[in-house]
N, C-alpha and C positions, 0 to 999 in steps of 0.2 A: 578699591584701595589695594594695592599689592602689599602683601605681609612679608617681613623678613624671614631669611632662611635660618635654620638652627645654629648653622656656622656663624652667620651673622650675629645671632644672639648671644653666642659664647663669647665672640669677639667684644661685643658690647659689655657683657658682664665682665670680662677680664678687665676692660678699660675702667669700669666702675670700681672695681677693686683696687686698681692702681691709684684712683682718685683719693679713695680713702686712705691708703698708704701715704700718699702725698701730704694728705691732712695731718696724719699723726707726726710726719717729719717736720711739718712747719710748727706743729704745736711744740715739738722738742726744741726747735730753734728758739720759739718764744720763751723756753723755760727761763732764762736768766733774766728776762724782763719781767716775767711773772713773779719771780722770787723778789725782785727789786721793788715791785709795786705792793707787795705785802699780801697780795691775793692768794687765797688757796684754790680758787675755783675759776672756771671759765662759765660766763652766764650768758644766755641769749634768750631773747622773747621774741615772739612773733604773734600776730593776729590776721585773720582772714574772713571774708563774708561767707556765711552758711545759710543765708536766707533762702528757704525753699519756695515752691510754689505758692503764690498768693491767690489762688483760685481753685475752686472745685475739690481740693483735698481736704480730708477730715483731719482735725487737729488731734494731737496725740495728748492723752492724759485723763481727760474726763470720760472717754468712750461714749461721747454723746454723739449720735448719728447725725444730728441736725447741726453740728457745730463745723461748719464749712469755712474754710479761709476765703476772704473776700477783701483783702488789702493789707496794709503794712500800718502798725502802730510804731514801730521802729525796728531796725534790722537786728538779725542773728548774727553772731560771730563765734569763731573757734579761735581760742586764746591759749598760747603755749609757752611753757619755760623749759629750758634746758639747763641743767647744772652738771658740770663735768669736772672731775680731777684731771689735771694735765696729763699725768700719768696713771691714770686709774680710770674709774667707773664713770658711766654717763646715766643719768636719768631724764626722762621726759615726762611731764604733765600737761594733759591738755584739758581745758575746761571748755565745754560746749553750751551755747545757749540753746539747748535742746532739752527735751522731756527727760531724756536718760541716754546713756550709752547703749551701743548695740553690739552684739557679739560678730555679726557679719560685716558691720562696718569695721571693727578692729582688725578682724582677719584680712580684709582688703587694704586697709591702711598699712599693716606690717608687711604684706606682699610688696606694696610699692615701695616701702622705705628700704627693703632688703635689696630691691632691684636698684635702688639708687646708691645706698650706703653699705651694702653688703651686711654684715651681721653687727654692725655699730648699734643699731636700733632694733629690738626684738619685741616679742609679747612680754617679755620678762621685765624690761626696763621702761616701758611706755605704758602711761597710765592714761585712759581717756574717760573723763567724767562728765556728767550733765548735770545742768542747775535745775533741772525739773519745772521749767516752764510748761504749763498746759495750754500754751498759746503759739505752738509751733506745728508745722505741717507733720502728719504721721506717714506711716508706710514704710519706714527704714529699718525695722527690727525684722527678723527672719522666723520667728515663731507665730503660729496661726492665730494664737489668742490676742495677740498685740497688734494684729493689722486687720481684724475682721471689720471694724468700722471704717477703715480707709479703703474697703473694697480691694483688699489684698495688698500686695507690695507696689510701692510708688517709686519708680527706678529715679525720678527726678529729685525726690526727697533723698533717696539714698545717695546718688551721685554727687550732689552739691555738698553733702555732708563730709563724704570721703575725700573730695577734692579740697575742701576747706581745711580739714585736718591736715592732709599732705602739704598744703602751701603754707599753712602757718608754722608747721615743724621745720620746713625748709627755710622759711623766714627766720626763724629762731636759731637754726644751725648756722645760717650765714651771717648772723648777728653776734655769734659767740666771741667774747673778748673776755680779758681778766677782769673779774669784778668781784664784789663783796655782797654778803645776804645778811639782813638783819631781821630779827623776829621780834614781835610784840604781841601781847593780847590784852583783851580788856572786856569789861563786861557791857552788853547791850540788853537793856530790860524790856524793851518795847518793841521787840521785832517779831515775836510770835507768842502764841498760847497753845496750852494744850487741848487739842480737840477732841481727845478721848479720855477725860480725866476718871472716868468710873474705871476703865482698864488701868491706868497708872495706879489708882488706889488699891489695886489687888495685889501690888508688889508688897513685900514684907515691910512692916511699919519701921523696923529697926534699919532696914536699907534706905527707906524713904528719908527717915530722919537725918541722914548723912548729907541731904542735899536742901538747900533754902527753897528751890523752885521745882515745878514739876515739868520744866523744859530746861535745856542747857542754854546758858546766856553768854557764854564766853566766845568771843570772836579771835581767832589766831590769823595774825598776818605777817607775810614775808615781804621784805623790802629789797628790791634788787638794784644795786648800785654799781654802774659802770666806772672803771677806774679813771677814765678820761671824761665820759660825759656826765657823770653824776647819776641820779636816780632814773632808771629806765623802766620801772614797773612795780607791781605789787599783786600779790594773790593772797585772798583770805579765805577762811572756812567758817561758817557761821549756819547753824540749822533752822530754816524756815521754808515752809512749802512754797512753790511758785504758782500760788493759787489766788493771788490778789486780783487777776483778771478772771472772770466768772465764765461758766460753762456755756453762756450765750455768747460771748464775744468771738468775733470772727476776724478780727485783725491779728496778723502775725506780730508777736511780742515776746521780748525777753523777760516779761513780768518784772517782779520787783528786783531780782538779782541782776538782769540785764540791764535795768534802767540804773542801777547803783554803779554799774561798770561804766556806762555811758557817761554818767555825773562826774566820776572820778576822772576819768580820761580827759573830759572837757576841762575839769578844774586844773588839772596839770597843764594843760595846753595854756590856759590863761596865765598860770604861775610862771610857766616857761617864756611866755611872751613879756613877762615883766609887769603885767597888768594888775596882779594882786599876789599877796602873799599868804592869803588865808581863804578860807571857804567864803564866797560871796553869796548872800541870801538877801532877799527883799520881799516884805510881806510872806516870808517863810517858802519862798519859791525859788528853786535853784535858777540861777541866772547863767545863760551863756552869752556874755556879751559880745555883741556884734561888733563893738567898736574895738575888739581885739584884731579884727582883720580888715575893717573898713573905717575911715574917717566919718565923723558926724559932719552932715551938712548944716550950714549956717544960713541957708537962704530962708526967707520968711514964708509964711504958709501960703500966700496968694502966688508966689512964684513957683512953689512946688506943686500946686495944684495946676497951674497952667502948663507946667512942664510934663506932669502925669497926663493930662488931656491930650497931649500930643502924641501918646503911645497907646493907641487902641490895640485890641486883640487882632493880631494877624491871623491868616489862614493857617491851618496846619501844614507842615512840610516834612519831606523826607530828610533824614540826617544819616550821618555815618553810625556805625554801632558803637563806636568809642565815646560818642557825644556824652552819654549820661554819665560814663566814667570820668571824662574830663571836667565835668561840671561839679562832681562831688566836693562837697566843703572841705572835709578833712584832708583829703588826698591833694587838694589844690594849694592848701595852706601850710603843711608841714615842712619842717627843715629837711631838706634833701639829704644832707651828709649825716643826720642823726637818727638813731632807731626811734621809732614811734613808741610813746609810752603805752604800756599795756597794763590794764588792770583788770583782773578777775575776781568775781565773787562767787566762791564755789559752795556747792552744797556739803552738807555733813548728814548726821543722825536726825533727819527731819521727819521720820516715819509719822509721827502723833503731834507734829507742830504746824500750827496753821498761822498766815499772816493776817488772818482776819480777827483782830485782836479784841474787836467791842463785844464778841461772843457770838452764840447761836441763838436766833429768835424765830418765832412762828409768824410766817408771812401773813397769815389770816387774823391773828389776835394781836400780835407784837410782844407777846409774852415769851419768856425763856422756853427753849425746847426741853423735853422730857431728858432727864439728867443721864439715866442709863442706856436709852435707846435713841436719843435724838431723834425723837418724834414729835408731832403736834396732833393730838387726837387719834394717836395710833399710825399716822401717815408720814413716812420719812419726806415725801416730796415738798412738805410744807416748811421744813426746818432748814434754814440757811444762815450761814455765819455772816458777820458784817466786818468789812475792813474800816480803818479810820477814816476814810473819805467817804463812807456810805452816805447816799446810795451810787456814788460815782466810783466805779471800779478803777477808772483811769487816775483818779485822784488818790485812791487807796494804794495803786501801784506806785505811784510818786512818793507818797509819804513813806511807806515801808522801804522802798528803795533809797530814799534820802536819809532814813535812820541809820541804815547799813553804812551808806556811804560817809556820813558825818563820823561814825564810829572809826571807819577805815582810815579817813584823814587824820583824826587824833593819833591813831595807833602808828600810822606812816610817819607823821611828824616827830613823834617821840620815840621811834624804834632806835634802840642803842645797844641790844644785846647781839653781838654778832654771832653768826652760825660758824662754827669750827668743827672740824673733824672729817671723817670719811664719808664717801658717798657709796652707798650699796642698795641691793634690792634682793627679794625673793619672790618667786611666783609658782604657783601650782594649780592645776585643774583638780577639781574634786567632783565625783559623782554624788550628788546629794540625795538620789532617789533611794539608796539603801546603804546609807553610811553607819557603820558602827560607832557608837559614842559611849565613852565611858564617864559617868557621872560619879563624882566622889562628894561625900558630904559627912564631915565628922567622923572620918575613919570607915564609913560604909561606901562601898562603891557598887554601881550596877552598870550593865552594858545594855544601852537601848539602840534603837535604829531611828534614822529618818525615814520619811516615806516619799513614794513618787507624788509629784506635784499634783495639788488639788485645790480648788478654791470653794470657800464656804458660802452658805446662804448669805451671810451678813455682807459678804463682798458686793453683792447686788444691790444692797442699800445704799451704797456710795457713803459720802462723809457729809458734814455740815458744810465743806467747801464745795461740794458738788454732789447733791443728793440723787439716790437712783429712782427707780419707779416701782410701779405695782405695789405689792404688800410686803415687800422685803422689810427688815428691820435689823439694824445693828444690835449685837447682843442676842442674836438668835442661835442657840445651840441645839435645837431640834429639827428645824425645817418644816416643810409643810407637805401633804401628801401630793398636792396638784403639781407642784414645781417638780417633785422627784419624779413624778410620771413624765413630765417634760424632759427632765435630765435623762432619764433611762432610755429615752428615744436616740440621744447622742451616745451614751456610754454608762452602763450600770457599773458602780464602783463594786469590787470583790469585797467580801467580808474582812479579808485581811487588810485591805486598803481603809475601808470603814473603821477598823479597829484602830489601825495605825494612826489615823487622823483625829480620832476621838478627843474631845468633846465636839470637834468640828463637824457639822453635817454637810456633806459635800453636794455641792451644786454642779461643779464642773470637774471632772475627773481627767484634769489636762494632762497629768504625766503620762496617762496611759491611752491618750488618744493620739493616733499616728496618722490619720488620714485627712486630707492628702499627704501631709508631713507632719512633723512633731508640732504640738499645739504649745508645748512649755518646754523650757530648759531642764535638763538634769544635770549636765556637767557645767560647772561654774568656774570662773577663775577667782583666786584670792591672792592679794599681792600686797608686799610691804615695800615702801621707799624709805630709804634713809638718807638724809642730807644732814650731816653733823649731828645736832642734838635734836633735830625735828625728824619724826616717825610719821609717815602717812601710811594709814591702813586703807588700801582700795577694796571697797566692797561693792557687790553686785546687787545691791538693793537698797531699800529704805528701813534703816534701823530706827527703832523708836529710841526716845530718850534714855530710858533706863536700859534697854539692850545696848545701845552705844556706850553707856558708862559702864557696862559690865565688861564689854569686849575691851575697851582701853584700859581699864584696870588690870584684866588678865594679860594683856600684851605687857603693860608696864611691869608687872611682878617678874615676868620672864627677863625683860631686859635689864632690870636692876638687881637680879639675883646674882649676877657675876660681875667682875670688873671689866664690863664691856664699855661703859661710858665713862669718860674722864670729867663728866659734868655734874654739878649738884642737882640740876634739874633737866629733865627731858620734856619735850613737848610731843604729845601725841594727838594727831587728828584723825577723823574718820572722814575719808572722801566717798560721799554716797553716790549711788547709781554709776559705778564706775566698771568699765570693760564690757559689761553686759547687764541685763536687767531680770530680776527674778522676784520682782515685788517686795513684800514687806518681811521684816524680822522683829518679832516681839519677844519678850521674855515670856518663860514657862507660864507665870501666873497670869500675865496680859492675855496669853493665848486661850485660857480658861474661859475668859469673859466673852471672847468671840465677838469683839466689835469689829469694824471694817479692818482694821490692821491686823487682828488675829485671824480672821477668815481669809486674808490675803497672804498670810504666812504660808507658803506653798508647801514647805516639806515636814510639816506636822510639828508637834509642841516641843520637839527637841532641837528645832532648827539652830536656834541660837547657841546651844550648847555644841553644836557640830561646828558652828563658825569658830567659837572660842577655842575648842580643841585643835583645829586645823591652824588657826592663827598662831597659837602657842608653838605649834611645830615650826611654822615659818620664823618666829622669833628666836626660838632656839637655835634653828640653822644660821641665823644672822649673827648671834652671839658667838658661837663656835666656828665661824667661817666655813661652815658645811654646805654642800650642794643639797638641793631637795628634789625628790622624784617629780617629774613635769606632770604626771598623771594622764589620764586619758584625755584625747584631744576632742573638743567640740566639734559638732558636725558644721559643715560648710554646705548651706541649703539654698545658695543663690540660684542655682541651675533649677530648682524645684518650684521656685516662687511663682504664685499665680497673680496676675495683675488684671482687675476688672474696670480700672478707671478708663472711660473712654478717652482718646487723645483729642486735642484741638483739630477740627476739621478744616474750618476756614473762618476769617473775621470779615465783616462787612460793615458799611455805613450806608445812611440814607443816599437816595440819588442826589448827586451834586455836592456832597458833603466829604471833605478831606479827613483822613485820620488825624487826631489832633486839633480839629476845629473846635471852638468853644460851644458848648451847649448852653451852659448857664454862665453868665460873665459876673465879674465884679462890677457893681453899679459904676457909672461913669461920674467922674467929678466927685469921687467918694474919698472921704477922709476917715481913718481909723486910728483908735489909740490903744494904748497897752491893755491887754485882757480881752480886747475884742476878737471875734471869730471872723476871718475871711475866707469865703468859699467861693469855689469855681469848678465847674465840671467840664469835662471834655469828651469828644467822640474817641473812643479807644478800642483796644483789642486785648484779648486774653492775656494776663501777665506770664502764663506758662510757656508762652512762645520764647521768652528770653527772661531769665530771672534778674537780669540786670545786677549780676554778681560785681561787686566793689563799684556798683553805680547807683543810680537812683531812678525811681519812677516819679518822684516829685521834687521839686525845688522852688525855693522863695529866693528871688533875685533883687539885688540893691542897684540903683542907678547911680554909679559912681561919679562918671563924666557925663558929657551930653549925651552919648548913646552907649556907653560901656557899661554892660551889665555884670555885676559881680555876685556869684553864689554866696547866699548868705546862710540857709538853712536847707537840708535835704531829708530824705525820708528815713534818715537815722537819728533825727532830731526828736526829742519828746513832744515838741511843741506842734510838729507837722504830721498829719496823718492822711495817708493814700487809700481811699476806698474804692473798690471796684464792684460794678454791679452789671447785670444783663436784665431784660425785660422778662425773660423766661429761661428756663433751663436749657433749652434747645435752640434759642436765639443765637445768631452769628453776630448780633450787635450788642456793643456793651459800652459804658461809660466808666469814665475815672473821675472821682470828685476829690479835690484837695482841700484839706481844712487846715488852716494856720490860725493858732491860738497866740496871739502877739505877745511875746514875753515883755515883762516889766521894763527891762532896761533897753530895750531896742532903740537903735539910732534913729532919729527922726529923718525922713527922706522919702523918695519915691521907689515903691517896690512893684513886683508883679509876681504872679504863680505860674510856673511851668511845668508841663507834663511830658514826660518821655515814655514811649512805648514801643512794642513791635507787633506787626500784624502779620497773620499768616495768610498766604495767598491760596487759591484754588489748587494749584499744583505743589503746594508745600513750601513754597519759597517764603523767607521771612524778610519784612521791609521794616525798618526803623523809622520812627516819626518823632515830631515834637510840635507842641502847642503852647501858646502863651495867653494869659489873660489880658485884659485892660489894666493898664498901670494905676495905681492909687497912691495915695499920700498916707503915711503914719506920722501923726504929729506929736 
């Protein structure tokens, strides 16, 4: 490939700047129309596929080396909204179906946006947040400790996320139109429980008495309404962990929040087609009515069976690369001239909140785990929490997703408080490794310091959502001699570091480990976005319930101390895991207990106080319209990354077998009913060859006419699972198994399963293929 000269690049950048100015002129020309419409904002939403490699890559979240991706539960997406004042500021919020945001991802996204739009979108007014699913591919963060289990950096994971964020922001930008925003909030009581109640109880009793529950139960929702098209999307914030899917799951999944987003977007699609005005449930299962896109057949069962028999599984065959995209259900049936409805379920202060609401029990006795240490007979490995669908993790994911979805629909339908007022933002980089923090209490003040990052012994114990191993325990404030010896082989913490982190016994002194490059971040971004009476606090970690409450209260005190807001009430939400990741933030009192969250609070006991101090500075700058010091830039470590994941060498099938041929077919002359599981497997190839971005590996097709097959469900549907396997780790042969759990309201008729894939040849060429099962009847 020939690269452009610097002269060409300069010309291209000049053209890009001209395009930005043209956009501003167009906005000015639209100003009279905007005024007539009564809208104070331009609003745009976008969504794009970020599903990473569905094979061979370790999943991010549980740090379990055995949790390797091998298929798709449903796809991951990046969803964005842009809110702009016609003559003022712009803000962008991106919600990722990923475990967390990544510093290097944001650095590269901003570079791309600046190349395209000039200085319209910067690190200051763009926020990128993760939902904290523990079922997405890892390897996309730049610090060593977060990519050890993924065998280093995984460029494919990184690239698909960066591309997806850029594409969804471009889409939102191109959808910018005059519109209104409404806000609503309400209580959701059964979406999460506190998984570290003994630490929560160490907070002052007077403080705890101010709150009814030991988790936050409020969901805050924004409803975006286009002046012409009506509702075009919603974003909400609610705290609960993305751990409904367990540490043994190997299917890529957005967990409960990703499921809720899919449910709500499908609900609105039904509503938009005029099929229903309310949430449709049957036997407490969300229904995605196939009758919305295809008519029911009225043939009798005998005729349907005879018709199905005439469609036996054909041999696998080559197809074009675009086939899987063209067959995608939602892209095939959306209204071309109307923006796609985008719904995002964002994460908040979820640090100590578990979606496994039945509690934690010992798997050997069935009794509740030890309250203080979450152990069973002294062993953390036996203590597991249970979701509402126990023992079925997919059902637990559906239920917790459905509960959030139901509440979001209620808030969406009833939202009547309009967002009014200015759009603004403040952003700063802070070095948390040795930050001086002034703590004041009843007239007494003291200057303390944060510490270089370090993780405690209880970090290795894991949580009740995903226990650790060996003899580690939550609540360990001493450590043990053996593991200290092991630790010292990597890095012995200094006395100064040990004293600074006390009472945390240091297991990994990550902030002072620099080989082959930084193990943990020290420079972190903090950010405030303002949209009218809504304030979004973008935090680069997981705040516990009480830590989040203290931060919100501190910022609210600053914002209400002056005549800054013309409203009786302001709404403050915490957007967790935003812009980068630095693990947990507990209160000082919770830190003393050294449960998992305290042991994972990197910068010592005063970490929360440091956040509160620095966010108050941003809030004051917002109130007085003053700039803030940008702070030290975080490092760009992309060129230093080490990748040890082997590439796909070649794919193969047995002699005389085509890629896409059926291995195990649907039984001939078979009839199924709602609730049944239909399965077929195909000779396939490694899904890392082509991620099928905005496409699908799996499809359920409906026979609409004599030989016209219509897409009905794809691998983004909750009811259809794509599973990939190979007989051994080094085998070039592999199979794809499709599992379709037939929904309750499926239309009777003839169906078939279809698989799409891409195989790698001996010399590196990629060949796309497809295969179909024998047709069957759903009665």
